[in-house]
C-alpha positions in Angstrom: 14.7 16.1 16.7 15.2 19.6 15.0 19.0 20.0 17.1 19.9 16.4 14.6 22.7 17.6 12.3 21.7 16.1 9.7 18.1 17.3 8.9 16.6 19.3 6.0 15.6 22.4 6.7 12.4 23.6 4.6 11.3 26.8 3.4 8.6 26.9 1.2 6.8 24.7 -1.6 5.1 25.9 -5.3 3.3 23.2 -7.2 3.7 22.2 -10.6 0.8 20.4 -11.2 -2.3 19.0 -9.3 -4.9 16.3 -9.5 -7.3 14.6 -7.3 -5.0 11.8 -7.4 -1.3 13.5 -7.0 0.1 16.9 -6.3 4.0 17.3 -8.1 6.0 20.4 -7.0 9.1 21.4 -5.4 10.2 22.3 -2.2 12.6 24.9 -0.7 15.3 22.7 0.9 18.2 23.4 2.7 20.7 20.7 3.4 22.9 20.4 6.6 25.9 21.9 5.2 24.0 25.4 4.2 23.3 24.6 0.3 19.8 25.3 -0.8 17.7 24.4 -3.4 14.4 23.1 -4.8 13.7 19.2 -4.3 11.5 17.5 -6.8 8.2 16.0 -4.4 5.3 13.9 -5.5 2.3 13.6 -2.8 -0.1 10.8 -3.3 -3.2 10.0 -1.1 -2.9 7.7 1.5 -3.3 4.2 0.6 -4.8 1.4 2.4 -4.2 -2.5 1.8 -5.4 -5.5 3.8 -4.2 -9.2 3.9 -6.8 -11.3 4.5 -6.3 -14.9 6.6 -8.4 -17.4 6.5 -8.7 -20.5 9.5 -6.2 -22.7 7.5 -3.4 -19.7 7.3 -4.1 -19.0 3.7 -3.8 -15.4 1.9 -6.1 -14.2 -0.6 -4.2 -12.6 -3.3 -5.4 -11.5 -6.3 -3.9 -11.5 -9.8 -3.4 -8.0 -11.5 -1.8 -6.6 -14.5 0.1 -3.1 -14.0 0.0 -1.7 -17.6 2.9 0.8 -15.8 5.7 -1.8 -15.5 3.6 -4.0 -17.8 4.1 -6.9 -15.7 1.5 -9.0 -13.8 1.9 -10.6 -10.3 -0.2 -10.7 -6.7 -1.0 -9.0 -4.7 -3.4 -8.3 -1.9 -6.7 -6.0 -2.4 -6.8 -2.5 -1.6 -7.0 1.4 -2.8 -6.8 4.9 -2.0 -8.5 5.9 0.9 -11.2 8.7 0.1 -11.4 11.9 1.7 -12.6 11.7 5.2 -12.3 8.4 5.7 -10.1 6.2 8.5 -7.4 3.9 6.7 -8.9 0.2 8.2 -12.9 1.3 6.7 -10.9 2.0 3.2 -9.3 -1.5 3.4 -12.3 -2.9 4.4 -14.0 -1.4 1.5 -11.4 -2.1 -1.2 -11.2 -6.1 0.3 -15.2 -5.7 -0.5 -15.2 -4.7 -3.9 -12.3 -6.4 -5.1 -12.9 -9.6 -3.6 -16.4 -10.2 -2.1 -15.4 -11.2 0.7 -15.8 -9.1 4.4 -13.3 -9.8 7.0 -15.4 -10.3 10.8 -11.8 -9.5 12.8 -9.2 -6.5 11.1 -5.9 -5.2 12.9 -3.1 -3.0 12.1 -0.7 -4.2 10.9 1.9 -1.8 9.5 2.3 2.1 8.3 4.9 2.6 5.9 6.1 5.1 3.0 7.2 3.1 0.3 9.2 5.5 -1.6 10.7 8.0 0.4 12.9 11.2 -0.7 10.8 12.5 -3.5 7.6 10.9 -2.5 5.2 11.5 0.1 2.7 7.9 0.0 1.9 6.3 3.2 0.6 3.3 3.2 -1.3 1.2 6.0 -1.9 -1.8 6.3 -4.5 -4.1 7.9 -5.1 -7.8 8.9 -8.1 -9.2 8.6 -9.1 -12.4 9.8 -12.6 -15.1 10.0 -13.1 -14.2 6.4 -17.3 -14.0 5.6 -17.7 -14.1 1.5 -20.8 -11.4 0.9 -20.8 -11.7 -2.7 -19.2 -10.7 -6.2 -16.7 -8.5 -6.5 -18.3 -4.7 -7.5 -14.8 -3.7 -9.0 -14.6 -6.0 -11.9 -12.4 -4.3 -14.1 -8.9 -4.8 -11.9 -8.4 -8.1 -10.7 -8.2 -11.2 -13.7 -8.7 -13.9 -10.8 -8.5 -14.7 -7.3 -7.2 -17.1 -5.4 -6.3 -18.7 -1.6 -2.5 -19.1 -1.8 -1.1 -21.1 2.0 0.8 -18.2 3.7 3.9 -21.1 3.9 4.2 -20.6 0.1 4.1 -16.8 -0.3 8.1 -16.4 0.5 9.0 -18.3 -2.6 6.4 -16.6 -4.8 8.4 -13.7 -3.2 11.1 -14.7 -4.6 10.4 -16.2 -8.0 9.0 -12.7 -8.7 5.4 -13.1 -8.6 4.5 -10.6 -6.2 6.8 -7.7 -6.5 4.9 -4.5 -5.7 5.9 -2.7 -2.4 3.0 -2.7 -0.4 1.9 -6.4 -1.4 5.7 -7.5 -0.4 6.1 -4.8 2.8 2.6 -6.4 4.3 3.3 -10.3 3.9 6.6 -9.9 4.9 5.4 -8.6 7.9 2.4 -11.4 8.4 4.9 -13.5 8.1 7.5 -12.3 10.4 4.2 -11.7 13.0 2.8 -15.3 12.2 5.1 -16.9 10.1 
């Protein structure tokens, strides 16, 4: 509600850098105490991801290297939502491209912002069931290997730091809360 005492007000924005993938700019904001300043903001395209479960309650995970952190880890398939594409369609497309699997049933799992405050990057996660192998992955440059992992092993993998990216963590923990 706009009458909440801690609500920030905005008066405009200016771009510092723009590309098809990222907008970096400043937003003219005023705090509830009246202080006004330019706040840095990053806007990214919406992302969509899929937790694919089989009938043995295993999840399909991807072993990937992330260059920015220079770290390997297990992740769920996902990527950016293309212009005009629905998040569910993007999650299904990314699943097929990265794994060669298709989900027979897809349900919305959770929508979240992984880094509020300065970054606007909505993530939409889905859970897929009834996996069907449709071929080899077509996006072969991002994933070192695929593995079906018992869902019951995921908490240990998180605790060990083997699953560490925000999207995978949130989606997998939501599945565990719901199904575990």
